[in-house]
C-alpha positions as CSV (number, residue, x, y, z in Angstrom):
1,M,-14.8,-3.4,-1.4
2,S,-11.7,-4.0,-3.5
3,F,-10.7,-2.7,-6.9
4,E,-8.2,-3.6,-9.6
5,R,-8.4,-0.2,-11.4
6,A,-7.5,3.2,-10.0
7,E,-10.4,4.7,-12.1
8,D,-12.9,2.7,-9.9
9,F,-11.2,3.3,-6.6
10,V,-10.6,7.0,-6.8
11,G,-14.3,7.8,-7.3
12,L,-15.0,6.5,-3.8
13,L,-12.5,8.6,-1.9
14,P,-13.6,11.7,-0.1
15,P,-11.5,14.8,-0.7
16,M,-8.7,16.0,1.6
17,Q,-8.1,12.7,3.4
18,P,-5.0,10.6,3.2
19,I,-4.8,7.0,1.9
20,A,-2.4,4.3,3.0
21,G,-0.2,1.9,1.1
22,L,0.5,-1.6,2.3
23,D,3.3,-4.0,1.5
24,F,1.8,-7.3,2.8
25,G,4.4,-10.0,3.5
26,D,4.8,-13.3,5.3
27,K,6.2,-11.8,8.4
28,T,5.5,-8.1,8.2
29,I,3.1,-5.4,6.8
30,G,4.9,-2.3,5.6
31,I,2.7,0.8,5.8
32,A,3.1,4.2,4.1
33,V,0.7,7.1,4.1
34,S,-0.1,10.0,1.8
35,D,-0.6,13.6,2.5
36,V,-4.2,14.9,2.4
37,L,-3.7,16.1,-1.1
38,R,-2.5,12.6,-2.1
39,G,0.6,13.8,-3.8
40,V,3.4,12.3,-1.7
41,A,3.8,8.9,-0.1
42,T,5.7,8.7,3.2
43,P,6.9,5.4,4.7
44,L,5.4,5.1,8.2
45,L,6.1,1.9,10.0
46,T,6.2,-1.9,9.8
47,I,3.8,-4.2,11.7
48,R,5.3,-7.5,12.7
49,R,2.6,-10.1,11.8
50,V,1.2,-12.3,14.5
51,K,-2.2,-13.5,13.4
52,F,-4.9,-11.9,11.3
53,T,-7.0,-10.5,14.0
54,T,-4.0,-8.9,15.8
55,D,-2.6,-7.6,12.5
56,A,-5.9,-6.2,11.4
57,E,-6.5,-4.5,14.8
58,A,-3.1,-2.8,14.6
59,L,-3.7,-1.7,11.0
60,L,-7.2,-0.4,11.7
61,K,-6.0,1.6,14.7
62,I,-3.5,3.4,12.4
63,V,-6.3,3.9,9.8
64,A,-8.6,5.5,12.5
65,D,-5.8,7.6,14.1
66,R,-4.7,9.0,10.8
67,R,-8.2,9.3,9.2
68,I,-7.2,7.1,6.3
69,C,-10.0,6.9,3.7
70,G,-8.7,4.1,1.4
71,L,-6.0,1.5,1.2
72,V,-3.6,0.5,-1.7
73,L,-2.4,-3.0,-1.2
74,G,0.6,-4.2,-3.2
75,L,-0.2,-7.3,-5.2
76,P,2.9,-9.5,-5.7
77,R,2.5,-10.7,-9.3
78,N,5.0,-12.9,-10.9
79,M,7.2,-11.3,-13.5
80,D,5.0,-12.7,-16.3
81,G,2.0,-11.0,-14.7
82,S,0.5,-14.2,-13.4
83,E,-0.5,-14.7,-9.8
84,G,1.1,-17.3,-7.5
85,P,0.6,-18.3,-3.8
86,R,1.8,-14.9,-2.5
87,A,-0.8,-13.0,-4.5
88,Q,-3.5,-15.4,-3.4
89,A,-2.5,-14.8,0.3
90,T,-2.6,-11.1,-0.3
91,R,-6.1,-11.4,-1.8
92,A,-7.2,-13.5,1.1
93,F,-5.9,-10.8,3.5
94,A,-7.9,-8.2,1.6
95,R,-11.1,-10.3,1.7
96,N,-10.7,-10.8,5.5
97,L,-9.9,-7.1,6.1
98,S,-13.0,-6.0,4.0
99,R,-15.2,-7.9,6.5
100,L,-13.9,-5.7,9.3
101,S,-13.7,-2.3,7.5
102,P,-15.8,-0.6,4.8
103,L,-12.7,1.2,3.4
104,P,-12.2,0.9,-0.3
105,L,-9.1,-1.1,-1.2
106,M,-7.2,-1.1,-4.5
107,F,-4.7,-3.7,-5.5
108,W,-1.5,-2.3,-7.0
109,D,1.1,-4.3,-9.0
110,E,4.1,-4.3,-6.7
111,R,6.6,-6.0,-8.9
112,L,10.1,-4.9,-8.1
113,S,9.0,-2.4,-5.3
114,T,11.2,-4.1,-2.7
115,V,14.1,-4.1,-5.2
116,A,13.6,-0.4,-5.8
117,A,13.3,0.2,-2.0
118,E,16.5,-1.7,-1.4
119,R,18.4,0.3,-4.1
120,V,17.3,3.6,-2.6
121,L,18.3,2.5,0.9
122,I,21.7,1.3,-0.3
123,A,22.2,4.6,-2.2
124,A,21.5,6.4,1.0
125,D,24.2,4.4,2.7
126,T,21.7,2.8,5.1
127,S,23.2,0.1,7.3
128,R,22.2,-3.5,6.6
129,K,20.5,-3.6,10.0
130,R,18.5,-0.4,9.4
131,R,17.6,-1.6,5.9
132,S,16.0,-4.7,7.3
133,E,14.0,-2.6,9.8
134,V,12.6,-0.2,7.2
135,I,12.6,-2.1,3.9
136,D,8.9,-3.1,4.1
137,Q,7.6,0.4,4.9
138,V,9.8,1.9,2.1
139,A,8.4,-0.7,-0.3
140,A,4.9,0.4,0.8
141,G,5.9,3.9,0.0
142,F,6.9,2.8,-3.6
143,I,3.6,1.0,-3.9
144,L,1.6,4.0,-2.7
145,Q,3.5,6.5,-4.7
146,G,2.8,4.5,-7.9
147,A,-0.9,4.6,-7.1
148,L,-0.8,8.3,-6.2
149,D,0.9,9.1,-9.5
150,R,-1.7,7.1,-11.4
151,M,-4.5,8.9,-9.6
152,A,-2.9,12.3,-10.4
153,H,-2.7,11.3,-14.0
154,L,-6.4,10.5,-14.0
155,R,-7.2,13.9,-12.4
156,R,-5.2,15.7,-15.1
157,S,-6.9,13.7,-17.9
158,Q,-10.3,14.5,-16.5
159,A,-9.4,18.2,-16.3
160,D,-8.3,18.2,-19.9
161,E,-11.6,16.9,-21.1
């Protein structure tokens, strides 16, 4: 089951379990995970893509091992907000994954997440080689942190009512 809005996604998540953020690319899938309180995103690893079944198996093993209860998948929109071929491929990946797992999945606008990740890695004086190794998982961290921040804002708004 996939969602566009955090309001719809957050209601399906059990308490005290982490969620994962995914940066889906042509060659890799960057993965980040949250803490159980869903306050902080931490880059975890990058899966080198082979074919869907192999990629999904590796991802679902991580999900099971870490007791992940939901996924936030970066949706690569164009700068004008429209969706191109990369967004369509991401949506197809989500559809195929939902056939293998009942986990709720939320799409998150990932515009400029890789640019932000690159800037942070450069500022940390990370070598070019190391940047290429971790850029996708750091971008997944930016995607997940954005979603976590939105979910925290929703909790605060509900508490104020």
